[in-house]
GUVODO-235165 format. One record per residue (C-alpha): residue number from 1; residue in three letters; x, y, z. Coordinates in pm, whole numbers, m for minus. Layout:
residues N
<atom><nr>NUM</nr><rest>ala</rest><px>X</px><py>Y</py><pz>Z</pz></atom>
...
END
This chain:
residues 259
<atom><nr>1</nr><rest>unk</rest><px>1957</px><py>1213</py><pz>892</pz></atom>
<atom><nr>2</nr><rest>unk</rest><px>1626</px><py>1380</py><pz>800</pz></atom>
<atom><nr>3</nr><rest>unk</rest><px>1493</px><py>1039</py><pz>701</pz></atom>
<atom><nr>4</nr><rest>unk</rest><px>1570</px><py>894</py><pz>1041</pz></atom>
<atom><nr>5</nr><rest>unk</rest><px>1411</px><py>1195</py><pz>1210</pz></atom>
<atom><nr>6</nr><rest>unk</rest><px>1098</px><py>1152</py><pz>998</pz></atom>
<atom><nr>7</nr><rest>unk</rest><px>1061</px><py>788</py><pz>1091</pz></atom>
<atom><nr>8</nr><rest>unk</rest><px>1129</px><py>849</py><pz>1460</pz></atom>
<atom><nr>9</nr><rest>unk</rest><px>875</px><py>1130</py><pz>1469</pz></atom>
<atom><nr>10</nr><rest>unk</rest><px>619</px><py>918</py><pz>1286</pz></atom>
<atom><nr>11</nr><rest>unk</rest><px>690</px><py>627</py><pz>1520</pz></atom>
<atom><nr>12</nr><rest>unk</rest><px>622</px><py>856</py><pz>1813</pz></atom>
<atom><nr>13</nr><rest>unk</rest><px>289</px><py>950</py><pz>1659</pz></atom>
<atom><nr>14</nr><rest>unk</rest><px>215</px><py>582</py><pz>1611</pz></atom>
<atom><nr>15</nr><rest>unk</rest><px>279</px><py>504</py><pz>1975</pz></atom>
<atom><nr>16</nr><rest>unk</rest><px>55</px><py>795</py><pz>2076</pz></atom>
<atom><nr>17</nr><rest>unk</rest><px>m221</px><py>639</py><pz>1869</pz></atom>
<atom><nr>18</nr><rest>unk</rest><px>m141</px><py>301</py><pz>2021</pz></atom>
<atom><nr>19</nr><rest>unk</rest><px>m306</px><py>414</py><pz>2342</pz></atom>
<atom><nr>20</nr><rest>unk</rest><px>m628</px><py>407</py><pz>2139</pz></atom>
<atom><nr>21</nr><rest>unk</rest><px>m568</px><py>89</py><pz>1939</pz></atom>
<atom><nr>22</nr><rest>unk</rest><px>m894</px><py>m101</py><pz>1924</pz></atom>
<atom><nr>23</nr><rest>unk</rest><px>m978</px><py>m460</py><pz>1839</pz></atom>
<atom><nr>24</nr><rest>unk</rest><px>m1093</px><py>m503</py><pz>1479</pz></atom>
<atom><nr>25</nr><rest>unk</rest><px>m952</px><py>m167</py><pz>1377</pz></atom>
<atom><nr>26</nr><rest>unk</rest><px>m803</px><py>m205</py><pz>1032</pz></atom>
<atom><nr>27</nr><rest>unk</rest><px>m457</px><py>m81</py><pz>946</pz></atom>
<atom><nr>28</nr><rest>unk</rest><px>m327</px><py>m65</py><pz>590</pz></atom>
<atom><nr>29</nr><rest>unk</rest><px>52</px><py>m12</py><pz>608</pz></atom>
<atom><nr>30</nr><rest>unk</rest><px>193</px><py>m39</py><pz>260</pz></atom>
<atom><nr>31</nr><rest>unk</rest><px>364</px><py>143</py><pz>m23</pz></atom>
<atom><nr>32</nr><rest>unk</rest><px>103</px><py>77</py><pz>m286</pz></atom>
<atom><nr>33</nr><rest>unk</rest><px>m203</px><py>226</py><pz>m120</pz></atom>
<atom><nr>34</nr><rest>unk</rest><px>m427</px><py>420</py><pz>m356</pz></atom>
<atom><nr>35</nr><rest>unk</rest><px>m615</px><py>131</py><pz>m512</pz></atom>
<atom><nr>36</nr><rest>unk</rest><px>m612</px><py>m100</py><pz>m210</pz></atom>
<atom><nr>37</nr><rest>unk</rest><px>m752</px><py>165</py><pz>24</pz></atom>
<atom><nr>38</nr><rest>unk</rest><px>m1056</px><py>206</py><pz>m200</pz></atom>
<atom><nr>39</nr><rest>unk</rest><px>m1105</px><py>m170</py><pz>m235</pz></atom>
<atom><nr>40</nr><rest>unk</rest><px>m1073</px><py>m220</py><pz>141</pz></atom>
<atom><nr>41</nr><rest>unk</rest><px>m1319</px><py>61</py><pz>208</pz></atom>
<atom><nr>42</nr><rest>unk</rest><px>m1563</px><py>m83</py><pz>m45</pz></atom>
<atom><nr>43</nr><rest>unk</rest><px>m1543</px><py>m435</py><pz>100</pz></atom>
<atom><nr>44</nr><rest>unk</rest><px>m1564</px><py>m324</py><pz>462</pz></atom>
<atom><nr>45</nr><rest>unk</rest><px>m1838</px><py>m64</py><pz>418</pz></atom>
<atom><nr>46</nr><rest>unk</rest><px>m2030</px><py>m201</py><pz>121</pz></atom>
<atom><nr>47</nr><rest>unk</rest><px>m1990</px><py>132</py><pz>m55</pz></atom>
<atom><nr>48</nr><rest>unk</rest><px>m2060</px><py>196</py><pz>m422</pz></atom>
<atom><nr>49</nr><rest>unk</rest><px>m1761</px><py>279</py><pz>m649</pz></atom>
<atom><nr>50</nr><rest>unk</rest><px>m1937</px><py>596</py><pz>m772</pz></atom>
<atom><nr>51</nr><rest>unk</rest><px>m1986</px><py>703</py><pz>m411</pz></atom>
<atom><nr>52</nr><rest>unk</rest><px>m1617</px><py>649</py><pz>m339</pz></atom>
<atom><nr>53</nr><rest>unk</rest><px>m1529</px><py>859</py><pz>m641</pz></atom>
<atom><nr>54</nr><rest>unk</rest><px>m1719</px><py>1153</py><pz>m495</pz></atom>
<atom><nr>55</nr><rest>unk</rest><px>m1576</px><py>1137</py><pz>m142</pz></atom>
<atom><nr>56</nr><rest>unk</rest><px>m1239</px><py>1235</py><pz>m2</pz></atom>
<atom><nr>57</nr><rest>unk</rest><px>m1111</px><py>885</py><pz>65</pz></atom>
<atom><nr>58</nr><rest>unk</rest><px>m824</px><py>1023</py><pz>275</pz></atom>
<atom><nr>59</nr><rest>unk</rest><px>m1076</px><py>1139</py><pz>534</pz></atom>
<atom><nr>60</nr><rest>unk</rest><px>m1214</px><py>787</py><pz>555</pz></atom>
<atom><nr>61</nr><rest>unk</rest><px>m867</px><py>626</py><pz>567</pz></atom>
<atom><nr>62</nr><rest>unk</rest><px>m639</px><py>890</py><pz>723</pz></atom>
<atom><nr>63</nr><rest>unk</rest><px>m263</px><py>843</py><pz>708</pz></atom>
<atom><nr>64</nr><rest>unk</rest><px>m119</px><py>785</py><pz>1054</pz></atom>
<atom><nr>65</nr><rest>unk</rest><px>206</px><py>976</py><pz>1007</pz></atom>
<atom><nr>66</nr><rest>unk</rest><px>64</px><py>1277</py><pz>818</pz></atom>
<atom><nr>67</nr><rest>unk</rest><px>m10</px><py>1601</py><pz>1008</pz></atom>
<atom><nr>68</nr><rest>unk</rest><px>m349</px><py>1624</py><pz>836</pz></atom>
<atom><nr>69</nr><rest>unk</rest><px>m611</px><py>1521</py><pz>930</pz></atom>
<atom><nr>70</nr><rest>unk</rest><px>m411</px><py>1456</py><pz>1248</pz></atom>
<atom><nr>71</nr><rest>unk</rest><px>m422</px><py>1216</py><pz>1540</pz></atom>
<atom><nr>72</nr><rest>unk</rest><px>m725</px><py>1385</py><pz>1697</pz></atom>
<atom><nr>73</nr><rest>unk</rest><px>m936</px><py>1301</py><pz>1391</pz></atom>
<atom><nr>74</nr><rest>unk</rest><px>m807</px><py>944</py><pz>1390</pz></atom>
<atom><nr>75</nr><rest>unk</rest><px>m905</px><py>902</py><pz>1754</pz></atom>
<atom><nr>76</nr><rest>unk</rest><px>m1255</px><py>1032</py><pz>1681</pz></atom>
<atom><nr>77</nr><rest>unk</rest><px>m1324</px><py>775</py><pz>1408</pz></atom>
<atom><nr>78</nr><rest>unk</rest><px>m1580</px><py>514</py><pz>1500</pz></atom>
<atom><nr>79</nr><rest>unk</rest><px>m1476</px><py>149</py><pz>1514</pz></atom>
<atom><nr>80</nr><rest>unk</rest><px>m1383</px><py>m44</py><pz>1319</pz></atom>
<atom><nr>81</nr><rest>unk</rest><px>m1143</px><py>225</py><pz>1194</pz></atom>
<atom><nr>82</nr><rest>unk</rest><px>m941</px><py>207</py><pz>876</pz></atom>
<atom><nr>83</nr><rest>unk</rest><px>m603</px><py>377</py><pz>916</pz></atom>
<atom><nr>84</nr><rest>unk</rest><px>m334</px><py>389</py><pz>651</pz></atom>
<atom><nr>85</nr><rest>unk</rest><px>40</px><py>399</py><pz>710</pz></atom>
<atom><nr>86</nr><rest>unk</rest><px>362</px><py>364</py><pz>513</pz></atom>
<atom><nr>87</nr><rest>unk</rest><px>569</px><py>293</py><pz>825</pz></atom>
<atom><nr>88</nr><rest>unk</rest><px>795</px><py>m13</py><pz>852</pz></atom>
<atom><nr>89</nr><rest>unk</rest><px>652</px><py>m291</py><pz>1066</pz></atom>
<atom><nr>90</nr><rest>unk</rest><px>888</px><py>m219</py><pz>1356</pz></atom>
<atom><nr>91</nr><rest>unk</rest><px>758</px><py>139</py><pz>1382</pz></atom>
<atom><nr>92</nr><rest>unk</rest><px>390</px><py>52</py><pz>1397</pz></atom>
<atom><nr>93</nr><rest>unk</rest><px>219</px><py>76</py><pz>1739</pz></atom>
<atom><nr>94</nr><rest>unk</rest><px>347</px><py>m204</py><pz>1961</pz></atom>
<atom><nr>95</nr><rest>unk</rest><px>m8</px><py>m321</py><pz>2038</pz></atom>
<atom><nr>96</nr><rest>unk</rest><px>m45</px><py>m414</py><pz>1671</pz></atom>
<atom><nr>97</nr><rest>unk</rest><px>245</px><py>m653</py><pz>1712</pz></atom>
<atom><nr>98</nr><rest>unk</rest><px>43</px><py>m828</py><pz>1981</pz></atom>
<atom><nr>99</nr><rest>unk</rest><px>m249</px><py>m889</py><pz>1747</pz></atom>
<atom><nr>100</nr><rest>unk</rest><px>m492</px><py>m633</py><pz>1892</pz></atom>
<atom><nr>101</nr><rest>unk</rest><px>m577</px><py>m495</py><pz>1547</pz></atom>
<atom><nr>102</nr><rest>unk</rest><px>m568</px><py>m626</py><pz>1193</pz></atom>
<atom><nr>103</nr><rest>unk</rest><px>m302</px><py>m529</py><pz>943</pz></atom>
<atom><nr>104</nr><rest>unk</rest><px>m340</px><py>m547</py><pz>565</pz></atom>
<atom><nr>105</nr><rest>unk</rest><px>m19</px><py>m515</py><pz>367</pz></atom>
<atom><nr>106</nr><rest>unk</rest><px>7</px><py>m504</py><pz>m10</pz></atom>
<atom><nr>107</nr><rest>unk</rest><px>337</px><py>m548</py><pz>m193</pz></atom>
<atom><nr>108</nr><rest>unk</rest><px>391</px><py>m461</py><pz>m558</pz></atom>
<atom><nr>109</nr><rest>unk</rest><px>668</px><py>m576</py><pz>m787</pz></atom>
<atom><nr>110</nr><rest>unk</rest><px>943</px><py>m318</py><pz>m733</pz></atom>
<atom><nr>111</nr><rest>unk</rest><px>996</px><py>m230</py><pz>m1099</pz></atom>
<atom><nr>112</nr><rest>unk</rest><px>637</px><py>m115</py><pz>m1145</pz></atom>
<atom><nr>113</nr><rest>unk</rest><px>643</px><py>38</py><pz>m800</pz></atom>
<atom><nr>114</nr><rest>unk</rest><px>946</px><py>259</py><pz>m864</pz></atom>
<atom><nr>115</nr><rest>unk</rest><px>791</px><py>390</py><pz>m1188</pz></atom>
<atom><nr>116</nr><rest>unk</rest><px>462</px><py>469</py><pz>m1014</pz></atom>
<atom><nr>117</nr><rest>unk</rest><px>650</px><py>621</py><pz>m720</pz></atom>
<atom><nr>118</nr><rest>unk</rest><px>846</px><py>842</py><pz>m959</pz></atom>
<atom><nr>119</nr><rest>unk</rest><px>528</px><py>961</py><pz>m1131</pz></atom>
<atom><nr>120</nr><rest>unk</rest><px>373</px><py>1031</py><pz>m792</pz></atom>
<atom><nr>121</nr><rest>unk</rest><px>669</px><py>1245</py><pz>m689</pz></atom>
<atom><nr>122</nr><rest>unk</rest><px>651</px><py>1429</py><pz>m1020</pz></atom>
<atom><nr>123</nr><rest>unk</rest><px>284</px><py>1510</py><pz>m959</pz></atom>
<atom><nr>124</nr><rest>unk</rest><px>330</px><py>1667</py><pz>m616</pz></atom>
<atom><nr>125</nr><rest>unk</rest><px>267</px><py>2040</py><pz>m619</pz></atom>
<atom><nr>126</nr><rest>unk</rest><px>464</px><py>2129</py><pz>m308</pz></atom>
<atom><nr>127</nr><rest>unk</rest><px>775</px><py>1916</py><pz>m359</pz></atom>
<atom><nr>128</nr><rest>unk</rest><px>755</px><py>1802</py><pz>m720</pz></atom>
<atom><nr>129</nr><rest>unk</rest><px>1056</px><py>1590</py><pz>m821</pz></atom>
<atom><nr>130</nr><rest>unk</rest><px>1239</px><py>1733</py><pz>m1122</pz></atom>
<atom><nr>131</nr><rest>unk</rest><px>1520</px><py>1481</py><pz>m1163</pz></atom>
<atom><nr>132</nr><rest>unk</rest><px>1537</px><py>1205</py><pz>m1422</pz></atom>
<atom><nr>133</nr><rest>unk</rest><px>1384</px><py>863</py><pz>m1376</pz></atom>
<atom><nr>134</nr><rest>unk</rest><px>1733</px><py>711</py><pz>m1397</pz></atom>
<atom><nr>135</nr><rest>unk</rest><px>1844</px><py>913</py><pz>m1095</pz></atom>
<atom><nr>136</nr><rest>unk</rest><px>1522</px><py>838</py><pz>m907</pz></atom>
<atom><nr>137</nr><rest>unk</rest><px>1565</px><py>467</py><pz>m973</pz></atom>
<atom><nr>138</nr><rest>unk</rest><px>1924</px><py>480</py><pz>m847</pz></atom>
<atom><nr>139</nr><rest>unk</rest><px>1803</px><py>644</py><pz>m528</pz></atom>
<atom><nr>140</nr><rest>unk</rest><px>1541</px><py>370</py><pz>m489</pz></atom>
<atom><nr>141</nr><rest>unk</rest><px>1801</px><py>96</py><pz>m534</pz></atom>
<atom><nr>142</nr><rest>unk</rest><px>2035</px><py>269</py><pz>m286</pz></atom>
<atom><nr>143</nr><rest>unk</rest><px>1760</px><py>316</py><pz>m22</pz></atom>
<atom><nr>144</nr><rest>unk</rest><px>1775</px><py>695</py><pz>m52</pz></atom>
<atom><nr>145</nr><rest>unk</rest><px>1403</px><py>774</py><pz>m72</pz></atom>
<atom><nr>146</nr><rest>unk</rest><px>1150</px><py>857</py><pz>197</pz></atom>
<atom><nr>147</nr><rest>unk</rest><px>1061</px><py>581</py><pz>447</pz></atom>
<atom><nr>148</nr><rest>unk</rest><px>1395</px><py>412</py><pz>388</pz></atom>
<atom><nr>149</nr><rest>unk</rest><px>1461</px><py>84</py><pz>212</pz></atom>
<atom><nr>150</nr><rest>unk</rest><px>1176</px><py>m79</py><pz>21</pz></atom>
<atom><nr>151</nr><rest>unk</rest><px>1371</px><py>m405</py><pz>32</pz></atom>
<atom><nr>152</nr><rest>unk</rest><px>1381</px><py>m407</py><pz>413</pz></atom>
<atom><nr>153</nr><rest>unk</rest><px>1024</px><py>m280</py><pz>437</pz></atom>
<atom><nr>154</nr><rest>unk</rest><px>870</px><py>m558</py><pz>231</pz></atom>
<atom><nr>155</nr><rest>unk</rest><px>1083</px><py>m834</py><pz>383</pz></atom>
<atom><nr>156</nr><rest>unk</rest><px>993</px><py>m724</py><pz>734</pz></atom>
<atom><nr>157</nr><rest>unk</rest><px>622</px><py>m760</py><pz>664</pz></atom>
<atom><nr>158</nr><rest>unk</rest><px>679</px><py>m1085</py><pz>474</pz></atom>
<atom><nr>159</nr><rest>unk</rest><px>834</px><py>m1231</py><pz>789</pz></atom>
<atom><nr>160</nr><rest>unk</rest><px>502</px><py>m1163</py><pz>967</pz></atom>
<atom><nr>161</nr><rest>unk</rest><px>276</px><py>m1294</py><pz>691</pz></atom>
<atom><nr>162</nr><rest>unk</rest><px>170</px><py>m1592</py><pz>902</pz></atom>
<atom><nr>163</nr><rest>unk</rest><px>65</px><py>m1378</py><pz>1200</pz></atom>
<atom><nr>164</nr><rest>unk</rest><px>m307</px><py>m1422</py><pz>1264</pz></atom>
<atom><nr>165</nr><rest>unk</rest><px>m371</px><py>m1047</py><pz>1246</pz></atom>
<atom><nr>166</nr><rest>unk</rest><px>m171</px><py>m986</py><pz>925</pz></atom>
<atom><nr>167</nr><rest>unk</rest><px>m296</px><py>m1027</py><pz>569</pz></atom>
<atom><nr>168</nr><rest>unk</rest><px>m12</px><py>m1005</py><pz>316</pz></atom>
<atom><nr>169</nr><rest>unk</rest><px>m132</px><py>m937</py><pz>m38</pz></atom>
<atom><nr>170</nr><rest>unk</rest><px>36</px><py>m887</py><pz>m374</pz></atom>
<atom><nr>171</nr><rest>unk</rest><px>m76</px><py>m617</py><pz>m611</pz></atom>
<atom><nr>172</nr><rest>unk</rest><px>m46</px><py>m838</py><pz>m916</pz></atom>
<atom><nr>173</nr><rest>unk</rest><px>m287</px><py>m1092</py><pz>m764</pz></atom>
<atom><nr>174</nr><rest>unk</rest><px>m555</px><py>m824</py><pz>m762</pz></atom>
<atom><nr>175</nr><rest>unk</rest><px>m530</px><py>m821</py><pz>m1141</pz></atom>
<atom><nr>176</nr><rest>unk</rest><px>m492</px><py>m1196</py><pz>m1184</pz></atom>
<atom><nr>177</nr><rest>unk</rest><px>m767</px><py>m1319</py><pz>m951</pz></atom>
<atom><nr>178</nr><rest>unk</rest><px>m970</px><py>m1038</py><pz>m800</pz></atom>
<atom><nr>179</nr><rest>unk</rest><px>m1247</px><py>m1274</py><pz>m685</pz></atom>
<atom><nr>180</nr><rest>unk</rest><px>m1009</px><py>m1462</py><pz>m456</pz></atom>
<atom><nr>181</nr><rest>unk</rest><px>m864</px><py>m1139</py><pz>m318</pz></atom>
<atom><nr>182</nr><rest>unk</rest><px>m1208</px><py>m996</py><pz>m240</pz></atom>
<atom><nr>183</nr><rest>unk</rest><px>m1294</px><py>m1322</py><pz>m64</pz></atom>
<atom><nr>184</nr><rest>unk</rest><px>m970</px><py>m1299</py><pz>137</pz></atom>
<atom><nr>185</nr><rest>unk</rest><px>m1042</px><py>m941</py><pz>238</pz></atom>
<atom><nr>186</nr><rest>unk</rest><px>m1401</px><py>m1012</py><pz>334</pz></atom>
<atom><nr>187</nr><rest>unk</rest><px>m1301</px><py>m1314</py><pz>542</pz></atom>
<atom><nr>188</nr><rest>unk</rest><px>m1011</px><py>m1128</py><pz>708</pz></atom>
<atom><nr>189</nr><rest>unk</rest><px>m1226</px><py>m824</py><pz>789</pz></atom>
<atom><nr>190</nr><rest>unk</rest><px>m1510</px><py>m1038</py><pz>919</pz></atom>
<atom><nr>191</nr><rest>unk</rest><px>m1753</px><py>m927</py><pz>650</pz></atom>
<atom><nr>192</nr><rest>unk</rest><px>m2019</px><py>m1191</py><pz>590</pz></atom>
<atom><nr>193</nr><rest>unk</rest><px>m2172</px><py>m1205</py><pz>245</pz></atom>
<atom><nr>194</nr><rest>unk</rest><px>m2352</px><py>m1460</py><pz>33</pz></atom>
<atom><nr>195</nr><rest>unk</rest><px>m2261</px><py>m1552</py><pz>m325</pz></atom>
<atom><nr>196</nr><rest>unk</rest><px>m2473</px><py>m1276</py><pz>m477</pz></atom>
<atom><nr>197</nr><rest>unk</rest><px>m2327</px><py>m1012</py><pz>m246</pz></atom>
<atom><nr>198</nr><rest>unk</rest><px>m1976</px><py>m1138</py><pz>m316</pz></atom>
<atom><nr>199</nr><rest>unk</rest><px>m2033</px><py>m1116</py><pz>m691</pz></atom>
<atom><nr>200</nr><rest>unk</rest><px>m2162</px><py>m759</py><pz>m654</pz></atom>
<atom><nr>201</nr><rest>unk</rest><px>m1861</px><py>m665</py><pz>m439</pz></atom>
<atom><nr>202</nr><rest>unk</rest><px>m1623</px><py>m816</py><pz>m692</pz></atom>
<atom><nr>203</nr><rest>unk</rest><px>m1790</px><py>m631</py><pz>m979</pz></atom>
<atom><nr>204</nr><rest>unk</rest><px>m1759</px><py>m302</py><pz>m790</pz></atom>
<atom><nr>205</nr><rest>unk</rest><px>m1392</px><py>m376</py><pz>m719</pz></atom>
<atom><nr>206</nr><rest>unk</rest><px>m1339</px><py>m452</py><pz>m1089</pz></atom>
<atom><nr>207</nr><rest>unk</rest><px>m1466</px><py>m102</py><pz>m1165</pz></atom>
<atom><nr>208</nr><rest>unk</rest><px>m1214</px><py>49</py><pz>m924</pz></atom>
<atom><nr>209</nr><rest>unk</rest><px>m928</px><py>m152</py><pz>m1074</pz></atom>
<atom><nr>210</nr><rest>unk</rest><px>m1028</px><py>m53</py><pz>m1427</pz></atom>
<atom><nr>211</nr><rest>unk</rest><px>m1042</px><py>314</py><pz>m1328</pz></atom>
<atom><nr>212</nr><rest>unk</rest><px>m697</px><py>294</py><pz>m1168</pz></atom>
<atom><nr>213</nr><rest>unk</rest><px>m541</px><py>125</py><pz>m1470</pz></atom>
<atom><nr>214</nr><rest>unk</rest><px>m705</px><py>346</py><pz>m1730</pz></atom>
<atom><nr>215</nr><rest>unk</rest><px>m422</px><py>525</py><pz>m1912</pz></atom>
<atom><nr>216</nr><rest>unk</rest><px>m660</px><py>811</py><pz>m1990</pz></atom>
<atom><nr>217</nr><rest>unk</rest><px>m727</px><py>869</py><pz>m1621</pz></atom>
<atom><nr>218</nr><rest>unk</rest><px>m358</px><py>882</py><pz>m1526</pz></atom>
<atom><nr>219</nr><rest>unk</rest><px>m61</px><py>1014</py><pz>m1726</pz></atom>
<atom><nr>220</nr><rest>unk</rest><px>96</px><py>670</py><pz>m1765</pz></atom>
<atom><nr>221</nr><rest>unk</rest><px>m172</px><py>438</py><pz>m1629</pz></atom>
<atom><nr>222</nr><rest>unk</rest><px>21</px><py>396</py><pz>m1303</pz></atom>
<atom><nr>223</nr><rest>unk</rest><px>m194</px><py>102</py><pz>m1196</pz></atom>
<atom><nr>224</nr><rest>unk</rest><px>m94</px><py>m124</py><pz>m1485</pz></atom>
<atom><nr>225</nr><rest>unk</rest><px>113</px><py>m438</py><pz>m1433</pz></atom>
<atom><nr>226</nr><rest>unk</rest><px>426</px><py>m433</py><pz>m1650</pz></atom>
<atom><nr>227</nr><rest>unk</rest><px>443</px><py>m55</py><pz>m1642</pz></atom>
<atom><nr>228</nr><rest>unk</rest><px>822</px><py>m70</py><pz>m1601</pz></atom>
<atom><nr>229</nr><rest>unk</rest><px>874</px><py>m204</py><pz>m1954</pz></atom>
<atom><nr>230</nr><rest>unk</rest><px>777</px><py>135</py><pz>m2098</pz></atom>
<atom><nr>231</nr><rest>unk</rest><px>1057</px><py>324</py><pz>m1922</pz></atom>
<atom><nr>232</nr><rest>unk</rest><px>1337</px><py>86</py><pz>m1812</pz></atom>
<atom><nr>233</nr><rest>unk</rest><px>1636</px><py>67</py><pz>m2045</pz></atom>
<atom><nr>234</nr><rest>unk</rest><px>1820</px><py>m264</py><pz>m2091</pz></atom>
<atom><nr>235</nr><rest>unk</rest><px>2112</px><py>m146</py><pz>m1876</pz></atom>
<atom><nr>236</nr><rest>unk</rest><px>1878</px><py>m16</py><pz>m1603</pz></atom>
<atom><nr>237</nr><rest>unk</rest><px>1694</px><py>m346</py><pz>m1597</pz></atom>
<atom><nr>238</nr><rest>unk</rest><px>2018</px><py>m542</py><pz>m1567</pz></atom>
<atom><nr>239</nr><rest>unk</rest><px>2140</px><py>m320</py><pz>m1284</pz></atom>
<atom><nr>240</nr><rest>unk</rest><px>1805</px><py>m343</py><pz>m1106</pz></atom>
<atom><nr>241</nr><rest>unk</rest><px>1802</px><py>m723</py><pz>m1133</pz></atom>
<atom><nr>242</nr><rest>unk</rest><px>2151</px><py>m734</py><pz>m980</pz></atom>
<atom><nr>243</nr><rest>unk</rest><px>2058</px><py>m512</py><pz>m687</pz></atom>
<atom><nr>244</nr><rest>unk</rest><px>1732</px><py>m703</py><pz>m635</pz></atom>
<atom><nr>245</nr><rest>unk</rest><px>1918</px><py>m1034</py><pz>m620</pz></atom>
<atom><nr>246</nr><rest>unk</rest><px>2171</px><py>m893</py><pz>m373</pz></atom>
<atom><nr>247</nr><rest>unk</rest><px>1908</px><py>m749</py><pz>m138</pz></atom>
<atom><nr>248</nr><rest>unk</rest><px>1634</px><py>m1011</py><pz>m175</pz></atom>
<atom><nr>249</nr><rest>unk</rest><px>1841</px><py>m1322</py><pz>m243</pz></atom>
<atom><nr>250</nr><rest>unk</rest><px>1778</px><py>m1479</py><pz>98</pz></atom>
<atom><nr>251</nr><rest>unk</rest><px>1404</px><py>m1408</py><pz>93</pz></atom>
<atom><nr>252</nr><rest>unk</rest><px>1154</px><py>m1653</py><pz>m56</pz></atom>
<atom><nr>253</nr><rest>unk</rest><px>910</px><py>m1377</py><pz>m151</pz></atom>
<atom><nr>254</nr><rest>unk</rest><px>856</px><py>m1371</py><pz>m529</pz></atom>
<atom><nr>255</nr><rest>unk</rest><px>688</px><py>m1124</py><pz>m763</pz></atom>
<atom><nr>256</nr><rest>unk</rest><px>530</px><py>m1133</py><pz>m1106</pz></atom>
<atom><nr>257</nr><rest>unk</rest><px>680</px><py>m869</py><pz>m1332</pz></atom>
<atom><nr>258</nr><rest>unk</rest><px>450</px><py>m967</py><pz>m1621</pz></atom>
<atom><nr>259</nr><rest>unk</rest><px>93</px><py>m1092</py><pz>m1642</pz></atom>
END
């Protein structure tokens, strides 16, 4: 299938990059990337939120499997590099599995995620999705969207959450206790900071979170927790809960669907 070809081609690109995997290089393979990539960049570089707003963040955190900016640009980045990917764990460069670089993964509750994912597809200029949300949600539940099954993707990374080079985060925790998450990121990335610096970092991260969740900045405030309640019908929610239980029933990973 085209989906299998995409993943195999991307995996090949990943292995090509693996020849240049470097210790301390940061990888951010996850579905919910927009906010986390800015927070990670801010924590690792000590950047100002206003500065981030003016730069092309995708040039600072290029996507591994995208043709632009390309592998040549990724290889030219100075260490420690920050590289983003949506690939499943098994398709990441094999050297990452051996702990040679650090991996940050963020999971989001799937109901909010599918709504945000739908809005993202609707916003694309080149391949804008024109179907209904109900159809899009069915495709999500049946593993018929790009990058394959979300259920397999998140469980695969969850199984590696205790690996020394993997930091598994939950999107909702960024809203519940941002201070703790910033501390986790700083510690994991080897960024030393005193209490004053940590407070400043956290305040800057708060600004990024607020910007992401501002309904005026995005059509439906895609960064909000509980977003799904605005669009799910009762029958859709019941069907989703059934599929979720079937596909995640043996996994002890839990999510907060409300805050």
